[in-house]
C-alpha positions in Angstrom: -1.8 -23.5 16.5 -1.9 -20.4 14.3 1.3 -19.0 12.7 1.0 -15.9 14.8 0.9 -18.0 18.0 4.0 -20.1 16.9 5.9 -16.9 16.0 5.5 -15.7 19.6 6.9 -19.0 20.9 9.9 -19.4 18.6 13.0 -19.6 20.7 16.0 -18.0 19.1 19.7 -18.5 19.8 22.9 -16.9 18.6 26.0 -18.5 17.1 27.9 -18.6 20.4 25.0 -20.4 22.1 24.8 -23.0 19.3 28.6 -23.6 19.5 28.2 -24.3 23.2 25.2 -26.6 22.6 27.2 -28.6 20.0 30.1 -28.9 22.4 27.8 -30.2 25.2 25.9 -32.5 22.8 27.8 -33.4 19.5 24.7 -35.4 18.5 22.4 -32.4 18.6 20.0 -32.4 15.6 20.8 -29.3 13.5 18.7 -28.8 10.4 19.8 -26.4 7.7 16.8 -25.3 5.5 18.9 -23.6 2.8 19.0 -24.9 -0.7 21.5 -27.7 -1.5 24.0 -25.3 -3.2 24.1 -23.0 -0.2 24.5 -26.0 2.1 27.3 -27.4 -0.1 29.1 -24.0 0.0 29.4 -24.0 3.8 27.5 -25.9 6.6 27.9 -26.8 10.2 29.6 -30.1 10.6 27.1 -32.8 11.3 24.0 -30.7 10.3 21.3 -32.1 8.1 20.2 -30.3 4.9 16.4 -30.3 4.6 15.5 -27.5 2.2 12.5 -25.5 3.1 10.3 -26.8 0.2 11.1 -30.4 1.2 10.5 -29.7 4.8 7.2 -28.1 3.9 6.1 -31.2 1.9 6.8 -33.5 4.9 6.2 -31.2 7.9 3.9 -33.6 9.8 6.3 -36.6 9.4 9.3 -34.5 10.3 7.6 -32.9 13.4 6.9 -36.4 14.7 10.6 -37.4 14.3 12.2 -34.4 16.0 12.6 -33.6 19.7 12.5 -30.3 21.4 16.3 -29.8 21.2 16.3 -29.4 17.4 18.0 -26.3 16.0 16.9 -24.9 12.7 19.0 -22.5 10.6 19.4 -20.8 7.3 21.4 -17.7 6.2 19.7 -15.1 8.4 17.0 -16.9 10.4 14.0 -16.0 8.1 13.6 -19.4 6.4 14.5 -21.2 9.6 11.7 -19.3 11.5 9.3 -20.2 8.7 10.3 -23.9 9.1 9.9 -23.7 12.9 6.4 -22.2 12.6 5.4 -25.0 10.2 6.8 -27.7 12.4 5.3 -26.2 15.6 1.9 -26.0 13.8 2.4 -29.7 13.0 3.0 -30.6 16.6 6.7 -30.0 17.3 7.2 -29.0 20.9 10.2 -26.7 21.5 13.0 -26.3 19.0 15.2 -23.3 18.4 16.1 -21.0 15.5 19.6 -19.7 14.9 19.3 -16.0 14.2 22.7 -15.7 12.7 24.6 -17.4 9.8 26.8 -20.4 9.5 29.7 -18.0 9.0 28.9 -16.5 12.4 29.1 -20.0 14.0 32.5 -20.4 12.4 33.6 -17.0 13.7 32.5 -18.2 17.2 34.8 -21.2 16.9 32.3 -23.7 15.6 33.2 -26.4 13.2 32.0 -25.9 9.6 32.5 -27.8 6.3 33.3 -25.8 3.2 32.7 -26.9 -0.4 32.1 -25.3 -3.8 31.5 -21.6 -3.1 28.3 -19.9 -4.3 26.6 -16.8 -3.0 23.8 -17.4 -0.5 20.3 -17.0 -1.9 19.6 -13.7 -0.1 22.7 -12.1 -1.6 21.7 -13.4 -5.1 18.2 -11.9 -4.7 19.7 -8.5 -3.6 22.0 -8.5 -6.6 19.3 -9.5 -9.1 16.8 -7.0 -7.7 19.2 -4.2 -7.6 20.5 -4.9 -11.1 17.0 -5.1 -12.6 15.9 -1.9 -10.9 19.0 -0.1 -12.2 18.6 -1.6 -15.7 15.0 -0.5 -15.8 15.8 3.0 -14.7 18.7 3.3 -17.1 16.7 1.9 -20.1 13.8 4.2 -19.1 16.1 7.1 -19.4 18.0 6.1 -22.6 15.6 4.0 -24.6 12.0 4.4 -23.6 10.2 5.5 -20.4 8.2 2.3 -20.6 11.3 0.4 -19.2 10.7 2.1 -15.9 7.8 -0.4 -15.4 10.6 -3.0 -14.8 11.8 -1.0 -11.8 8.3 -0.6 -10.5 7.5 -4.3 -10.9 10.6 -5.3 -9.0 9.8 -2.7 -6.3 6.2 -4.2 -6.0 7.6 -7.7 -5.9 10.0 -6.8 -3.0 7.1 -5.2 -1.1 4.9 -8.3 -1.7 7.9 -10.5 -0.6 8.2 -8.6 2.6 4.5 -8.7 3.4 4.0 -12.3 2.5 7.4 -13.5 3.9 8.0 -15.4 0.7 10.4 -14.8 -2.2 9.4 -15.6 -5.7 12.7 -14.3 -7.1 14.7 -16.6 -4.7 12.6 -19.6 -5.9 13.3 -18.6 -9.6 17.1 -18.1 -8.9 17.3 -21.5 -7.3 16.8 -23.0 -10.8 19.9 -21.3 -12.2 22.9 -23.6 -13.0 25.2 -22.5 -10.2 22.5 -23.2 -7.7 22.1 -26.8 -9.0 25.6 -28.1 -8.2 24.4 -30.1 -5.2 21.7 -32.7 -5.6 18.4 -32.1 -3.8 18.0 -34.6 -0.9 15.1 -37.0 -1.1 12.7 -37.6 1.8 14.2 -41.1 2.0 17.7 -39.7 2.3 16.6 -37.3 5.0 15.0 -40.1 7.0 18.1 -42.2 6.8 20.3 -39.4 7.8 18.2 -38.5 10.8 18.2 -42.2 12.0 22.0 -42.2 12.2 
């Protein structure tokens, strides 16, 4: 199944619907594909953290373990949709993607767990990109016009990011110390948690 075909069959739900599904079935499999620091900051009670890179490395095995009721989520639905497309291409039948955030689930009355607070990755990317563009323009005006290349480079990177639906800046920011607070789950941990 091609990514274009799976994109058309991705079923999306909102926070209110997810809250209702969790009330009907407290054992519903909810997979959060954000990085561990984002997950530690706030997550839906009972959800499983399987960061998108780990999910991508074990897509076939994971698709075989999941049923059609699985719900995938991230901060905005973008990474969750990528995860669903990969799982569907590996054989997952069904599954749903939350198009809203964990905060929206909490606003709808859902149960969440809060921990050490860090900005979500998308917010960090917006801050870093905006800061670098502003710095490049300011340095280009004050020091040397050559610094405007920084603003152009970030602009090009953002366009590439949108076209390829990837984020190199997000991957780089994931290595910063404040994004390393929580430990990355291992595949063995994931399997054990899913079996509970």
